[in-house]
PyMOL Python script that loads the backbone (N, CA, C, O; Angstrom):
from pymol import cmd

cmd.read_pdbstr("""\
ATOM      1  N   ALA A   1     -19.708  -4.273  -8.757  1.00  0.00           N
ATOM      2  CA  ALA A   1     -18.757  -3.882  -7.916  1.00  0.00           C
ATOM      3  C   ALA A   1     -19.347  -1.581  -8.371  1.00  0.00           C
ATOM      4  O   ALA A   1     -19.801  -1.295  -9.479  1.00  0.00           O
ATOM      5  N   ASN A   2     -19.183  -0.676  -7.458  1.00  0.00           N
ATOM      6  CA  ASN A   2     -19.427   0.240  -7.519  1.00  0.00           C
ATOM      7  C   ASN A   2     -18.360   0.817  -7.777  1.00  0.00           C
ATOM      8  O   ASN A   2     -17.378   0.219  -7.339  1.00  0.00           O
ATOM      9  N   SER A   3     -18.082   2.074  -8.504  1.00  0.00           N
ATOM     10  CA  SER A   3     -16.709   3.380  -8.669  1.00  0.00           C
ATOM     11  C   SER A   3     -16.536   3.429  -7.539  1.00  0.00           C
ATOM     12  O   SER A   3     -15.734   2.843  -6.813  1.00  0.00           O
ATOM     13  N   VAL A   4     -17.279   4.126  -7.352  1.00  0.00           N
ATOM     14  CA  VAL A   4     -16.935   4.323  -5.310  1.00  0.00           C
ATOM     15  C   VAL A   4     -16.043   3.616  -4.681  1.00  0.00           C
ATOM     16  O   VAL A   4     -14.950   4.022  -4.286  1.00  0.00           O
ATOM     17  N   GLY A   5     -16.638   2.187  -4.537  1.00  0.00           N
ATOM     18  CA  GLY A   5     -15.719   1.411  -3.528  1.00  0.00           C
ATOM     19  C   GLY A   5     -14.618   0.826  -4.264  1.00  0.00           C
ATOM     20  O   GLY A   5     -13.812   0.128  -3.649  1.00  0.00           O
ATOM     21  N   ASP A   6     -14.422   1.121  -6.100  1.00  0.00           N
ATOM     22  CA  ASP A   6     -13.130   0.452  -7.030  1.00  0.00           C
ATOM     23  C   ASP A   6     -12.356   1.617  -6.413  1.00  0.00           C
ATOM     24  O   ASP A   6     -11.355   1.409  -5.728  1.00  0.00           O
ATOM     25  N   ALA A   7     -12.894   3.026  -6.694  1.00  0.00           N
ATOM     26  CA  ALA A   7     -11.814   3.894  -5.910  1.00  0.00           C
ATOM     27  C   ALA A   7     -11.317   3.592  -4.918  1.00  0.00           C
ATOM     28  O   ALA A   7     -10.328   2.859  -4.923  1.00  0.00           O
ATOM     29  N   LEU A   8     -11.938   4.142  -3.609  1.00  0.00           N
ATOM     30  CA  LEU A   8     -11.453   3.987  -2.855  1.00  0.00           C
ATOM     31  C   LEU A   8     -10.579   2.455  -2.263  1.00  0.00           C
ATOM     32  O   LEU A   8      -9.717   2.431  -1.385  1.00  0.00           O
ATOM     33  N   GLY A   9     -11.017   1.487  -2.905  1.00  0.00           N
ATOM     34  CA  GLY A   9     -10.172   0.039  -2.830  1.00  0.00           C
ATOM     35  C   GLY A   9      -8.711   0.415  -3.262  1.00  0.00           C
ATOM     36  O   GLY A   9      -7.718   0.207  -2.565  1.00  0.00           O
ATOM     37  N   TYR A  10      -8.710   1.072  -4.663  1.00  0.00           N
ATOM     38  CA  TYR A  10      -7.597   1.666  -5.080  1.00  0.00           C
ATOM     39  C   TYR A  10      -6.343   2.385  -4.493  1.00  0.00           C
ATOM     40  O   TYR A  10      -5.124   2.218  -4.484  1.00  0.00           O
ATOM     41  N   ARG A  11      -7.652   3.650  -3.797  1.00  0.00           N
ATOM     42  CA  ARG A  11      -6.404   4.358  -3.310  1.00  0.00           C
ATOM     43  C   ARG A  11      -5.929   4.220  -1.868  1.00  0.00           C
ATOM     44  O   ARG A  11      -5.026   4.845  -1.313  1.00  0.00           O
ATOM     45  N   TRP A  12      -7.000   2.941  -1.208  1.00  0.00           N
ATOM     46  CA  TRP A  12      -6.315   2.017   0.173  1.00  0.00           C
ATOM     47  C   TRP A  12      -5.003   1.310  -0.712  1.00  0.00           C
ATOM     48  O   TRP A  12      -3.903   1.617  -0.252  1.00  0.00           O
ATOM     49  N   GLY A  13      -4.987   0.622  -1.630  1.00  0.00           N
ATOM     50  CA  GLY A  13      -4.139  -0.654  -2.100  1.00  0.00           C
ATOM     51  C   GLY A  13      -2.438   0.217  -2.474  1.00  0.00           C
ATOM     52  O   GLY A  13      -1.319  -0.211  -2.191  1.00  0.00           O
ATOM     53  N   GLN A  14      -2.868   1.741  -3.304  1.00  0.00           N
ATOM     54  CA  GLN A  14      -2.133   2.405  -3.321  1.00  0.00           C
ATOM     55  C   GLN A  14      -0.482   2.636  -1.794  1.00  0.00           C
ATOM     56  O   GLN A  14       0.724   2.510  -1.578  1.00  0.00           O
ATOM     57  N   ARG A  15      -2.448   3.223  -0.974  1.00  0.00           N
ATOM     58  CA  ARG A  15      -1.609   3.342   0.081  1.00  0.00           C
ATOM     59  C   ARG A  15      -0.967   2.317   0.847  1.00  0.00           C
ATOM     60  O   ARG A  15       0.062   2.710   1.398  1.00  0.00           O
ATOM     61  N   GLU A  16      -1.167   1.525   0.978  1.00  0.00           N
ATOM     62  CA  GLU A  16      -0.468   0.160   1.464  1.00  0.00           C
ATOM     63  C   GLU A  16       0.954  -0.242   0.945  1.00  0.00           C
ATOM     64  O   GLU A  16       2.024  -0.461   1.513  1.00  0.00           O
ATOM     65  N   LEU A  17       0.510  -0.252  -0.456  1.00  0.00           N
ATOM     66  CA  LEU A  17       1.734  -0.798  -1.211  1.00  0.00           C
ATOM     67  C   LEU A  17       3.395   0.652  -0.989  1.00  0.00           C
ATOM     68  O   LEU A  17       4.625   0.615  -0.941  1.00  0.00           O
ATOM     69  N   ARG A  18       2.217   1.749  -0.924  1.00  0.00           N
ATOM     70  CA  ARG A  18       3.836   3.090  -0.025  1.00  0.00           C
ATOM     71  C   ARG A  18       4.310   2.339   0.927  1.00  0.00           C
ATOM     72  O   ARG A  18       5.423   1.827   1.052  1.00  0.00           O
ATOM     73  N   ARG A  19       3.227   2.306   1.702  1.00  0.00           N
ATOM     74  CA  ARG A  19       3.697   1.790   3.561  1.00  0.00           C
ATOM     75  C   ARG A  19       4.880   0.634   3.709  1.00  0.00           C
ATOM     76  O   ARG A  19       5.896   0.532   4.398  1.00  0.00           O
ATOM     77  N   ARG A  20       4.203  -0.209   2.676  1.00  0.00           N
ATOM     78  CA  ARG A  20       5.110  -1.670   2.258  1.00  0.00           C
ATOM     79  C   ARG A  20       6.566  -1.497   1.997  1.00  0.00           C
ATOM     80  O   ARG A  20       7.609  -2.009   2.405  1.00  0.00           O
ATOM     81  N   TRP A  21       6.122  -0.314   0.918  1.00  0.00           N
ATOM     82  CA  TRP A  21       7.832  -0.662  -0.411  1.00  0.00           C
ATOM     83  C   TRP A  21       8.691   0.253   1.296  1.00  0.00           C
ATOM     84  O   TRP A  21       9.708  -0.081   1.905  1.00  0.00           O
ATOM     85  N   GLU A  22       7.438   1.765   1.640  1.00  0.00           N
ATOM     86  CA  GLU A  22       8.741   2.128   2.357  1.00  0.00           C
ATOM     87  C   GLU A  22       9.541   1.232   3.434  1.00  0.00           C
ATOM     88  O   GLU A  22      10.702   1.434   3.790  1.00  0.00           O
ATOM     89  N   GLY A  23       8.914   0.475   3.763  1.00  0.00           N
ATOM     90  CA  GLY A  23       9.089   0.098   5.358  1.00  0.00           C
ATOM     91  C   GLY A  23      10.182  -1.472   4.641  1.00  0.00           C
ATOM     92  O   GLY A  23      10.448  -2.229   5.575  1.00  0.00           O
ATOM     93  N   PHE A  24      10.674  -1.894   3.484  1.00  0.00           N
ATOM     94  CA  PHE A  24      10.665  -3.259   2.983  1.00  0.00           C
ATOM     95  C   PHE A  24      12.709  -2.631   3.313  1.00  0.00           C
ATOM     96  O   PHE A  24      13.260  -3.404   4.097  1.00  0.00           O
ATOM     97  N   PRO A  25      13.452  -1.709   2.921  1.00  0.00           N
ATOM     98  CA  PRO A  25      14.563  -1.451   2.904  1.00  0.00           C
ATOM     99  C   PRO A  25      14.726  -1.461   4.481  1.00  0.00           C
ATOM    100  O   PRO A  25      15.703  -2.117   4.843  1.00  0.00           O
ATOM    101  N   ARG A  26      14.230  -1.071   5.165  1.00  0.00           N
ATOM    102  CA  ARG A  26      14.194  -0.397   6.630  1.00  0.00           C
ATOM    103  C   ARG A  26      14.797  -2.271   7.292  1.00  0.00           C
ATOM    104  O   ARG A  26      15.701  -2.792   7.944  1.00  0.00           O
ATOM    105  N   ALA A  27      13.291  -2.696   6.398  1.00  0.00           N
ATOM    106  CA  ALA A  27      13.517  -4.372   8.078  1.00  0.00           C
ATOM    107  C   ALA A  27      14.706  -5.051   6.735  1.00  0.00           C
ATOM    108  O   ALA A  27      15.308  -6.049   7.132  1.00  0.00           O
ATOM    109  N   ARG A  28      14.993  -4.692   5.550  1.00  0.00           N
ATOM    110  CA  ARG A  28      15.994  -5.945   4.612  1.00  0.00           C
ATOM    111  C   ARG A  28      17.356  -5.132   6.240  1.00  0.00           C
ATOM    112  O   ARG A  28      18.081  -5.913   6.856  1.00  0.00           O
ATOM    113  N   GLU A  29      17.354  -4.200   6.431  1.00  0.00           N
ATOM    114  CA  GLU A  29      18.921  -3.167   6.580  1.00  0.00           C
ATOM    115  C   GLU A  29      18.627  -4.291   8.818  1.00  0.00           C
ATOM    116  O   GLU A  29      19.148  -5.099   9.586  1.00  0.00           O
ATOM    117  N   GLY A  30      17.706  -3.578   8.673  1.00  0.00           N
ATOM    118  CA  GLY A  30      17.858  -4.358  10.386  1.00  0.00           C
ATOM    119  C   GLY A  30      17.715  -5.923  10.441  1.00  0.00           C
ATOM    120  O   GLY A  30      18.230  -6.444  11.431  1.00  0.00           O
ATOM    121  N   GLY A  31      17.186  -6.640   9.665  1.00  0.00           N
ATOM    122  CA  GLY A  31      17.034  -8.165   9.602  1.00  0.00           C
ATOM    123  C   GLY A  31      18.236  -8.623   9.033  1.00  0.00           C
ATOM    124  O   GLY A  31      18.414  -9.828   8.852  1.00  0.00           O
TER     125      GLY A  31
END
""", "prot")
cmd.dss("prot")
cmd.show_as("cartoon", "prot")
cmd.util.cbc("prot")
cmd.orient("prot")
């Protein structure tokens, strides 16, 4: 794996995790 691909994958993962963690409390309160 190339460093560029790893960096992009890591950044994308961080964004997905943040989105998931931000929506978690809302889902719990709504559900």
